[in-house]
N, C-alpha and C positions, 0 to 999 in steps of 0.2 A: 177576128178574132187578131190576123193579122196587125189593125189598128189598134188592139187594144195591147197586145204585145209591145206595140210600137210606144203608146199612153207609156203604160208601165217601165219601160225602157227607162223613158225619159223622164220619167218621177224618180227612180230610181239614179239617174244620174245626177241629179240636180241634188236629192237629198245627201248622196255621198258629196260630192261637192264641196256642197255647206257643211256638213261635218266634218271632211278636212280640214277645212278654214277655220272654223270654230274652236278645233283640239288646238290648231297653230297659236288662236286668238288666245286661249283657255290659258296657254305654256304661259304667252307673254302678260296678261292679266294676272295670274299669280304669282309673280314675281313686285307688283305693286305693293304696295300697304294698304289692307283691307281692315273695313269699319268694324269686324267682327268674325267669328269662324265660320266658315262657309256651307254650308248644307246642302243637301243634293234636291230638298224639298223645298226648302225657301230662299237659299242663296244666303242672305247676310238679314235680311229683314227681320228674322225673329228677335234680333238684338234691340233692332230701333224702336223706343216708346210712343213712337205715333210722332204726329203733325202737335205737340200742345209744349207747354214749357219742358216737360222732361224731356221728350226731343230736341229740344234747342241744348238744355245741356248736355244732351248726349252727345250732340256733335264740339257740343266748344270743347268740351274734353276730350272730344279726337284733332282738336287742333293743336290742342296744346301739345297733345303726344306728336304729333307728324308734320305741323309748320306750313305742309306746302297744298297736300292735296291726300285723300284717300279712295279707294273703291269699293263700293257698294251693290252687291247684284239682287236687282228684284224678282229673285226664284233665280232656279238654276239657270236661266240660262240668257239671260240679260243686265248686261254689265253697264257701270257708267264711273267717271269719276269726279270726284266732288273736290273744285277744286275752290284755293280761297287766302291764296298770297298774291302782291300780285306780281313776282316772276310767273307767279303758274296760270293765270288770266291774262296777263297784258297781251301774249303773243295769240289767244283767241279772240280775243275782244279790235285789237288791230286787224288782223286777218278779215277773209271776205267766210270767214267759217257759216253755215247755213243753220240755221233753228232746226232744233231735230226732229227729225220726222221720219218718216217710217209706211212702205205702202201695205204691210203685213199686220204686224203686231203694232196697234197702238205707241205712239209716245206722249207725255206729258202734252204736250203741244195738238198735235193730232186729237188728244183728248177733248177740246177747247171749241174744234173746229164747225162740231154743229154747233152752237153758237156764236163765235166771233168770225168764223168761215175763214173765207183766204184774206183779211183784211192786213194793216201794217203789222199788227203787233207777231201774227202766224203765217206771214205769205214767205218767199224764201226768192232767190235770185231776179229774171226778171222782172215778173210782178209786183215782188216790193221796190225795184228798183223805181219803176214804173211810176209807183205809189208814190212814194214816196219824194219823188220830183212835181209832183200837179200838186200834194198834199204843202209840199213846205211855205206859200206863197202865204200859205192861211194863218202862217204864223211868225210874219214878219213885223217890229216891232211897231209897226206904224198903224196897223192893226191894236195888237197889245193894250196898246196907249186908251184908249175909249175904254178897256175892256174893267179900267181901274174903280172907275166908276161905279160897272156893277157889282163889282169885289163889294164895294161899299154898302149900297140896297140890300143887298143880301145879308149881310152882316147885319145890317139893323132888326134882319125882319131877324138873326140867332137873335142876339141883345135881346129882342123883346121876350123870345123864348125863355131866355137863362134869365131876364128878371123874374118871370111868374114862377120858379123855381124859389130863387132869390128872394123872392118875400114869405114866401110857404117855408123858408129856412129847411130846405127840402133837397135832398142829393138827387142825382140825375144822371141818367148815362149820355155822357159828353158825347161821345162816337154816335146815337144817333139821330142827336139833331145836327151838327156836323155833316154827318152823311146827307143828309139832306138838303142842309145850305149847298154842301159842292154838288152837287144834283143839278140846286137852280144856277148855282152861276151858270155850269158847264151848258143847260141848258140855254140861257139867256143871252151867253156870248158865243159860241157855238153853233148856235142852228136860231138863235134869237126868237125863241119859243120860250112864252109867258104860259108857267104849268103850275102858279100858286104852292107848288110840291110843299114848301114850310108851312105855310095857313093848313091847306085843306086837306091833306093824308093824303092826297093821289098820289105822292112819290112812294109811296111805303109799299105797295105791290111791287114795283117795278123793283127798289133796293132790296125786299124783302127777297123774289128771287137770284138777284145778282147774287148776294151773300148766300143761300144756296146752294147755285150753279158751285161756284168757289169750293164750297166746303166736299159735296161732291166730287167734284174734281182732283180734289189733292188725297180726299180718300179713297177714289178708284184708284190713281196713280200709285197705290200701295199694293193693292191688291193683284196679283199679275193673272191670277185666272178672270178678270175682267179685261182686259187690255186688247183680246181682239173686240174689234167693234162689233164684229157677226152676235157674238155671243152676249156681249154688256146691252142690246140692243130688245133681248127676247127677258132679259131680267127687272123686275121691279127698279129696279136703281135707275137704270137705262129709261125704262119710259118716264118717268117721273123727273129725270135729267133733261129729257127731251120737250115734255111738256112745259117744265119751267122755258128753254131756250127758245119755246112758242110765245111766252108772256114779254119777254126781253125783242125781240123782234117785230111784235107788233107795236112795241109803245116806237120801236124805228121806224116802220113803216108810216105812223100816225102822222110824225115829224117828217120825213119826205113827203108824203103826199100835201099835206098841207104846206108846204114850200114850192113844191112843183104851180099849187095852183097860184100863190103871192106874185111868182116869178111869170106863168102866162097872164096873169091880169093886168102885172105894171108894163107887160110889152105890149097887151092889147092898147090899153090906155097908152103908151107912146104913140103906138102908130096912128092913134087918132091926130094924134099933134104935131107930128111928121116925119120926114121918110123914115123907111126901117133901119136905113145907115145911121143917119142920127139918132133912132131909137137904140141900137146899140152903143153909140158914144156915149149915150146918158146911162145908159145902163152899166157902163164900164165906170163911169164915175164914181160909182155907188161904191163905198167901201165894204167888201168882202165879208162874209162868213165864213165858217167851217165849210156848211152848208152849201154856198153862195159855192165856193170852191166845189166840192164833189160832183154838183151837178153842172158845172160852165166849161169846168177842166178840157183840155182837149192836149193830146200829146203833138210829137214833131208828126205825126201820121196823120191828122185831124180827125183822130179817135177820141171818144171822151170816156168815161166808166160806164158801164153799163148796169143796170137795175141793180142784178146780183151785188156788184162791186159797190156799186155805192151804202148798198144796206150793211157791206160789210163792216165796209168805214166807219159807217154811224154805230152801229155797235161795237164797235171795237172803242172808240172815242167815247160814249157815252158811259162805257165799262172806267175805260182809264184815264178818262180825265174828270170823274169823279172820285170814286172808291182808291185811288192811287193815293190821293189829293187829302180824301175824308183820312184817310189815316196818319198819314202823315204829318196833318193839324192837330188830330184827336189825342196821337203820345203826346206831341208836343207841348199841348195845352197842360194832361195829362202829368208829364215829363214837373213843369216850372211846376204845378199843384202839391209839386213834391219838393219845390226848393224857392221857400221862398224870399230869398236873397236876389233869386235871380229873376223872379216874377217882378223883383221892386223897381229891380233895373232896366228890366222894357221898359213896364209903367211910366219910368222917369224920362225915356227916349223920348215913347211913343209922344209924352205930352209935349217936348222939347218940340217937337218937328210941326206935332199939331201948329201948338202957338195960337189955341181959342180955338180953332175951325175943329167942328164934328169927322169929317171925311177927310182919306189921303188921298193926295194926287201923284199922279206919275211921277212929277221930280221930288216928290217925297219917298220913294221908295229905297233911291242911292244912302240914302241917310241911315234908312235902320239896320246899323253895322252892326249892335248889339243884337235885337228883333234877331236877324237874321246866324250870329253864330246859334245862338238857340235853337232853329230849324234843325240848324244845319247837324246840329249836335241828335235833336228829336230823333229826325230818320239815322242817322248813323245809332244809335243807341236801338232804337226801332224795326227801322227799315222796314219801310210799307212796302218796298219789290223784294221777300227774303229771295229768290233763287231766279237765274234766267237759264237755258240751257242753250247747247249748242251741240253739231255734229263736226269733230276735223274732219279735215280732208285728205291729210296726209301724216306722217309720223311727226309727234309731240315730242322733246325732251325737256323735263322738267327735273332738276336738280339729281342728273341722274337716271331718269326712269323715262321710257320709254315709252309712250302711250300711242300706239298703234292708229294707224288713219281711218275713218270708218268708227270712231268709240264716240261713244255718245260722252259728253263731261257739263256739266251739271256748277257755275258759279253759283257759291251759297254764297250771296251777298250778306247775309247777316253773319256768316262768320267772321267773313273778310273784315266785316266793321268791328270785330268782336275779337281778331287774330290778336293772344297776349304777345306774339312774335312782336303784334308794329303797333299794340296800344297798349299805352300801362293805363292799369286799373281798366279794364276795359265796357267794366256793367256801370261805372257811375257815370252820371251825367255833368261834364266838367262842358259848357261853350267855349273856355278861355283853347282848346284844341283847334276851335275854328276862329280864332284872332287870324287875319292877313299873314303875320310875320313866323305864327306856326304852321299853317297852311301851305306856304311856299315853300318850309320843306319836306315836308309830305310828299310819297309815290303819287304820280297824279293818276294812279290806279288804286290806289289804299280807301279812297276814298267817292264811290259810285253808287249814289242813290238814283240816280239814271241811266244805270249802265254808262259804258263810254264807245268811243267807235264810230263806223258809222251805221251803226243800228240803235244808236242815246233816242234817249225818248226826244222823238218831233217838240212833246211840249214841253217839256221844264223849265223854260222862261214864263209860259202861262199859269206851271202849276207854283212855280216860287212866289211870281206877284200875288200871285192868290192867294197864297200860303203867310205873306207878309201881312196882310192889309186884314186878313180877318185874326192871325193870332194876334197881332198887336190891337186892334181893335177890340177883341175878348179881354185883354190886360188893363186898356185901357178903361171900360167900366169897372171889372171884378176883379175881386181877388178870390182866386182858385186857391181848396183844400181839397186834400181825396177825402172821402169819407174812408175813415177804418173798418168797417165793419166786410166792406168787399176788400178780396182778396182776388187782383186783377191778373189774372191768366193768358197768352198772347197761344194763339193760333196763328201757324204761319201757312197758311194754306199761298191762293194765288197772290194777296197783298196781306201784311199782318192784320189780323183781325185779335178778337178777345172773346176768349171764349165765353163769359159770364157778362161782359161788359166792362164800360170803362168810368166806374162811380165819383165823381164830387159835390162839391156845394161850392155855390156862388154867392160873394159876398160884396154888395153894391159898394161901390168907393163913393166916397162923399163927395 
């Protein structure tokens, strides 16, 4: 009886303490500009049209009105600030503010843990810092150089597939083809894994699972009653999500196991030729890919990554290394298909750089100035990663408003890239914005397709190089036009997708 009384008293104390804190916070939050009228049942979610074109327009209109940020309530108890101005996001990205995570009620990042685990995307604090230190060598430019030929080889296969549609004068979903091309690239470069996914269709099971996982993740974030992982695990939605996670994990584990066997065989073979110390030296001379780094890296205490940490990073890089790049390339090609005048300038530039060759080389990439401008404008206009989230650790003042410490803040990169207070004619495709002379005048935090600060994308140079090669090679071989029968609709989930595909025609150049 006494124990029960003590437990109930403790629970009551915790609830009262939380309630008092919440009431104080609520008063502070209600002084901030809000996205819509607050309701005690839905917060402000009742006004949001969803993760679709209407939702993007809704967000854009809020930027028209507020310029810097606004507050949303995911249900009656979960507030978050949506930031979309350099002055608002600068202090967040320059700080060590952690990814927004929670113990009891899942944040959007918590919702991805079952899939990606504590990899670089979702980890915080010392765990993230350790992984970042261990993995950074895998993206040294000396390692990136030979990948250019891999981009070319994968682009050759992509071009063959596009040619089959061009011969039939048939429109096709460019995203489907580009997504498999990007998966082929990341498997070959990061994991030295030849999957033939572009030709055999073997990658479609994985890419379909990834697309569904993102859609379900985004859908769950808008349903507060599913934010509890315990409740979510009993729903059909949750069970399906977990099944798809298993599909992704199986692919990752197959890749890891194949490489472990290869490394063991390599080590045993070298031991038969020389002493163990000399074998280690032979192994060290081999250029390491990302998976080599994962399996062999050790921290200052001599500890490597454990099996679960390795799988988490493989899952993370399989997803981020192909899906975000695929989004950027697909939307850039779609934009160029809408603007033949820019498309021809890309064609002329790449033909001048190639000088009769078929494949681009490492030194060619720096010469693709206009192509790079088009890619950056594609990343601005369609924003491959629409938003990221943090939890601020101290009070933050933005344009005269104080956001309390502990608040979830979402940096809405798509709104930032369309903020009418920053960009002239923000919905138009104008590559000239990124001419070096114009880009120098931009605020460094005005265009952040790969985030910024200490938690910027570790693979951004890899991604930009891949996009340069693939986009320029496709434009070199084809004139692209949009299929007028399809009205392409964007859906911002974890990456920017299309609800109904990105359909274009390809016409082979003479």
